[in-house]
C-alpha positions in Angstrom: 94.5 113.2 108.2 94.8 110.2 105.8 91.8 108.1 104.9 90.5 106.3 108.1 89.3 103.4 105.9 93.0 102.1 105.9 92.9 101.4 109.6 89.4 99.9 109.3 91.1 97.1 107.3 93.1 96.0 110.3 91.8 93.5 112.8 93.3 92.6 116.2 93.0 88.8 116.6 93.5 87.3 120.1 94.0 83.6 120.3 92.6 81.9 123.4 92.8 85.0 125.7 92.6 83.9 129.3 91.7 87.2 131.1 88.5 89.1 130.2 90.0 92.2 131.9 92.9 92.1 129.4 90.5 92.0 126.5 88.7 95.1 127.9 92.0 97.0 128.2 92.9 95.9 124.7 89.6 97.4 123.4 90.6 100.7 125.0 94.0 100.6 123.4 92.4 99.9 120.0 89.9 102.8 120.3 92.7 105.2 121.1 94.7 104.2 118.0 91.8 104.1 115.5 91.4 100.3 115.3 87.9 98.9 115.8 87.9 95.3 114.6 88.5 92.7 117.3 88.4 89.0 116.7 88.6 86.4 119.5 89.6 82.8 118.8 88.2 80.4 121.4 88.5 82.7 124.4 88.7 80.8 127.7 86.2 83.0 129.5 83.3 85.2 128.5 83.4 89.0 128.9 82.6 90.1 132.5 81.9 93.3 134.3 85.7 93.9 134.7 86.2 93.7 130.9 83.6 96.4 130.3 85.0 98.5 133.1 88.5 98.4 131.7 87.3 99.1 128.2 86.5 102.6 129.6 84.5 104.1 126.7 85.5 101.4 124.1 82.7 99.0 125.1 81.3 99.1 121.5 84.5 97.2 120.4 83.7 94.4 122.8 80.0 94.4 121.7 81.0 94.1 118.0 83.7 91.5 118.6 83.7 88.6 116.2 84.3 85.0 117.6 86.1 82.2 115.7 86.7 78.6 116.5 90.2 78.5 114.9 92.9 81.0 113.8 92.6 79.7 110.2 88.9 80.7 110.3 89.7 84.1 111.8 92.2 85.1 109.1 91.0 83.2 106.0 90.0 86.4 104.2 93.1 88.4 105.2 96.0 88.9 102.8 98.4 90.1 105.5 98.6 88.1 108.7 101.0 89.5 111.2 102.0 87.2 114.0 103.5 88.5 117.2 106.3 86.6 119.0 108.4 87.4 122.1 111.6 86.1 120.5 112.6 86.0 116.9 114.4 82.6 117.3 116.3 80.7 114.7 113.2 79.7 112.8 111.8 83.2 112.7 114.8 85.1 111.3 112.5 87.3 109.2 110.9 88.9 112.3 110.5 92.7 112.0 110.2 95.4 114.5 106.7 97.0 115.0 107.9 100.2 113.3 109.3 98.6 110.2 106.4 96.3 109.9 103.9 99.1 110.1 105.7 101.2 107.5 105.8 98.3 105.1 102.2 97.1 105.6 100.3 100.5 105.8 100.6 101.3 102.0 99.3 97.8 101.2 96.0 98.4 103.0 94.6 100.3 100.1 93.8 96.9 98.5 94.3 94.4 101.2 93.0 93.5 104.7 95.3 92.7 107.6 95.2 90.9 110.9 97.6 91.3 113.8 97.6 88.1 115.8 98.4 87.7 119.5 98.7 84.6 121.5 97.4 84.1 125.1 99.0 85.6 128.2 101.0 82.5 129.1 102.2 80.8 126.0 101.9 83.2 123.1 101.5 81.8 119.6 102.6 78.3 119.0 104.4 77.0 115.9 101.2 76.0 114.1 99.7 79.5 114.6 102.9 81.3 113.5 102.9 79.1 110.3 99.7 80.8 109.3 101.2 84.2 109.5 102.8 86.0 106.5 104.8 88.3 108.7 106.3 88.0 112.2 106.9 91.0 114.5 108.9 91.1 117.7 108.8 94.0 120.2 112.3 94.9 121.2 113.0 95.0 124.9 115.7 95.3 127.5 118.2 92.5 127.5 117.5 92.2 131.3 113.7 92.0 131.1 111.3 91.0 128.3 107.8 90.6 129.7 104.9 92.6 128.5 101.2 92.4 129.5 99.1 91.4 126.5 97.3 94.7 126.4 100.7 96.5 126.5 101.9 94.5 123.5 98.7 95.3 121.6 99.2 99.0 122.4 102.8 99.0 121.0 101.7 97.5 117.7 98.6 99.6 117.5 100.6 102.8 118.1 103.1 102.0 115.4 100.3 101.3 112.9 98.6 104.6 113.8 101.9 106.5 113.6 102.5 105.0 110.1 99.0 105.9 109.2 99.5 109.5 110.2 102.7 109.7 108.1 101.4 107.8 105.1 101.5 109.6 101.7 101.4 106.8 99.2 99.3 103.7 98.7 100.0 100.5 96.8 97.5 99.0 94.4 98.8 95.5 94.9 96.3 92.9 95.9 98.0 90.2 97.9 96.7 86.6 97.9 94.5 85.9 100.9 95.5 83.6 103.8 93.0 80.9 102.6 94.5 81.0 99.1 98.0 80.7 100.4 97.1 77.8 102.7 95.6 75.9 99.8 98.8 76.6 97.8 101.0 75.4 100.7 98.9 72.1 101.0 99.3 71.6 97.3 103.0 72.3 97.5 103.5 69.9 100.4 101.6 67.2 98.7 103.6 67.6 95.5 107.0 67.7 97.2 106.0 64.6 99.1 105.1 62.9 95.9 108.5 63.7 94.3 110.4 62.5 97.4 111.8 66.0 98.2 110.0 66.0 101.5 110.0 63.4 104.3 106.3 62.5 104.4 106.5 61.9 108.1 108.3 65.1 109.0 107.7 67.8 106.5 107.3 70.7 109.0 110.9 72.1 109.0 111.3 72.4 105.2 107.7 73.7 104.8 108.3 76.4 107.4 111.4 77.6 105.4 109.3 77.5 102.2 106.5 79.5 103.8 109.0 82.2 104.9 110.4 82.3 101.4 107.1 82.9 99.7 105.9 85.2 102.5 108.8 87.6 101.8 107.5 88.1 98.2 103.9 88.6 99.3 102.5 86.8 96.2 99.3 88.1 94.6 96.4 85.9 93.3 97.9 85.6 89.8 101.2 84.5 91.3 99.5 81.8 93.3 97.5 80.6 90.3 100.7 80.3 88.3 102.5 78.4 91.1 99.6 76.0 91.5 99.5 75.5 87.7 103.2 74.4 87.9 102.4 72.1 90.7 99.5 70.5 88.9 101.8 69.9 85.9 104.3 68.2 88.1 101.5 66.1 89.7 100.4 64.9 86.3 104.0 63.9 85.3 104.5 62.0 88.6 101.4 59.8 88.2 
């Protein structure tokens, strides 16, 4: 079996989960698929007896769960942030299937840490949350019905990561820039493009989303980000 430490670098992040029982079921799914790191962003209810009952042997994942106030805080040290979305949509044309995502990401875990982010049971992830993600994954479903329980969705993604892990033979030595480094670059980019007049200062979101997707496809490393920010700093100086 490949090195288990690869899967140890993957966290499951739940944003504002509503049902403690779902969180317990998710812990059980994770334990089955070799994932142990669970992060909860502003859960609406504390764990209860039902959560521990449905964890069914995976209670330690609940006990070790990390809590965060915001998604940005939860993923700031992650280089690969995989957002889940029910529908790809026009603005999410780069969405991947769970299988293709897992096969692309697994080799990068040798030198990078990843988070798979799920929204709550009612609304999923909003646009602001998806903007923080470097990858988008959509679970294919029947054209007649496309509704999964949150724990089922986690199980699908966790299974594909575990299957890719079992099949993995090569690792990549690339170190991708962290989410926090990318967010600072995107703020710098938005400020600079606003200064040059390229962006509408009042409504920059649409173009910035396209630019985020463009840079996410290349998975820039820290050196790439430093060069890009150096270019922006040079432009800033010329514009003053």
